[in-house]
VEXDREN-2710 file (C-alpha; in Angstrom, 1 decimal):
% VEXDREN-2710
k/r/px/py/pz
1/UNK/0.0/0.0/0.0
2/UNK/1.3/3.4/-1.0
3/UNK/-0.1/6.6/0.5
4/UNK/0.3/10.1/-1.0
5/UNK/-0.9/13.2/0.8
6/UNK/-1.7/16.6/-0.7
7/UNK/-3.5/19.8/0.2
8/UNK/-1.3/21.2/2.9
9/UNK/-0.1/24.8/2.9
10/UNK/-0.2/28.1/4.7
11/UNK/-3.4/29.5/6.0
12/UNK/-4.5/32.3/8.4
13/UNK/-6.1/31.4/11.7
14/UNK/-9.8/30.8/11.2
15/UNK/-9.3/29.6/7.7
16/UNK/-9.8/26.2/6.1
17/UNK/-7.8/23.5/4.3
18/UNK/-8.7/20.1/2.9
19/UNK/-6.1/17.4/2.9
20/UNK/-6.3/14.4/0.6
21/UNK/-4.7/11.0/0.9
22/UNK/-4.6/8.8/-2.2
23/UNK/-4.0/5.1/-1.7
24/UNK/-2.7/2.7/-4.2
25/UNK/-1.5/-0.9/-4.3
26/UNK/-3.3/-3.5/-2.2
27/UNK/-6.0/-1.1/-1.2
28/UNK/-8.5/-4.0/-0.8
29/UNK/-6.6/-5.0/2.3
30/UNK/-7.0/-1.6/4.1
31/UNK/-9.2/-1.6/7.1
32/UNK/-9.1/1.7/9.0
33/UNK/-7.4/4.9/7.8
34/UNK/-6.6/8.0/9.6
35/UNK/-4.6/11.2/10.0
36/UNK/-1.9/11.9/12.5
37/UNK/0.1/15.0/13.0
38/UNK/3.5/15.9/14.4
39/UNK/4.3/19.4/15.6
40/UNK/7.9/20.6/16.2
41/UNK/9.2/19.2/19.5
42/UNK/6.1/17.1/20.1
43/UNK/5.1/13.5/19.6
44/UNK/3.0/12.3/16.7
45/UNK/-0.6/12.3/17.7
46/UNK/-3.8/11.0/16.4
47/UNK/-6.1/13.5/14.7
48/UNK/-8.9/11.3/13.3
49/UNK/-9.7/7.8/12.2
50/UNK/-12.3/6.3/9.9
51/UNK/-13.3/2.6/9.4
52/UNK/-13.2/0.9/6.0
53/UNK/-16.9/1.5/5.2
54/UNK/-16.8/5.0/6.7
55/UNK/-19.4/4.1/9.2
56/UNK/-17.3/5.0/12.3
57/UNK/-15.1/7.9/13.0
58/UNK/-12.9/9.0/15.9
59/UNK/-11.5/12.4/16.6
60/UNK/-9.0/13.9/18.9
61/UNK/-10.7/16.2/21.4
62/UNK/-8.7/19.2/20.1
63/UNK/-10.3/18.9/16.6
64/UNK/-13.8/17.8/17.4
65/UNK/-16.3/20.1/15.8
66/UNK/-13.7/21.6/13.5
67/UNK/-12.3/18.7/11.4
68/UNK/-14.2/16.1/9.4
69/UNK/-12.7/12.9/8.1
70/UNK/-14.2/11.1/5.1
71/UNK/-13.2/8.6/2.5
72/UNK/-14.3/7.7/-1.0
73/UNK/-13.6/4.1/-1.6
74/UNK/-14.4/4.4/-5.3
75/UNK/-11.4/6.7/-5.6
76/UNK/-9.3/5.1/-2.9
77/UNK/-9.0/8.5/-1.3
78/UNK/-9.4/9.8/2.2
79/UNK/-10.0/13.4/3.1
80/UNK/-9.6/15.7/6.1
81/UNK/-11.6/18.9/6.0
82/UNK/-10.1/21.3/8.5
83/UNK/-12.1/24.4/9.4
84/UNK/-11.6/27.1/12.0
85/UNK/-7.9/26.4/12.0
86/UNK/-5.8/27.5/14.9
87/UNK/-2.1/28.3/15.3
88/UNK/-1.8/25.1/17.3
89/UNK/-2.9/23.0/14.4
90/UNK/0.4/23.8/12.7
91/UNK/2.1/20.5/12.1
92/UNK/3.1/17.9/9.5
93/UNK/0.1/15.8/8.8
94/UNK/0.5/12.1/8.0
95/UNK/-1.9/9.8/6.3
96/UNK/-2.2/6.4/8.0
97/UNK/-3.6/3.1/6.8
98/UNK/-4.1/-0.2/8.7
99/UNK/-4.1/-3.4/6.7
100/UNK/-2.0/-6.5/7.8
101/UNK/0.5/-3.8/8.9
102/UNK/0.6/-0.1/9.3
103/UNK/1.4/2.2/6.4
104/UNK/2.3/5.9/6.4
105/UNK/2.4/8.7/3.8
106/UNK/5.3/11.1/3.5
107/UNK/3.5/13.9/5.3
108/UNK/2.2/17.3/4.2
109/UNK/3.0/20.6/6.1
110/UNK/0.1/22.6/7.4
111/UNK/1.1/26.0/8.8
112/UNK/-1.5/28.3/10.4
113/UNK/-0.5/31.9/10.9
114/UNK/-1.8/33.8/13.9
END
């Protein structure tokens, strides 16, 4: 499984961004997918998870009500809609997929200016 993120960038506080994660390879083996982020000097943390059918989602408390995770299995793509962005959302965001093992994308930088 290969994962490629896109959609990161620089945005002002209060703005929005949408991240995408395109999966290729043995996508049929993927169960859950999700987004993690890693800010400078901090550990990588879970942002959101979604099950294979999209029926169940989980969010970090810090993003509930602002971020929405979704996936389009016909396109093998997962999304993270980020609204009301805050300075503390600044981080490298990584796409994650769980199959018989874990897979990670290369990361995309999100920078929120205050």
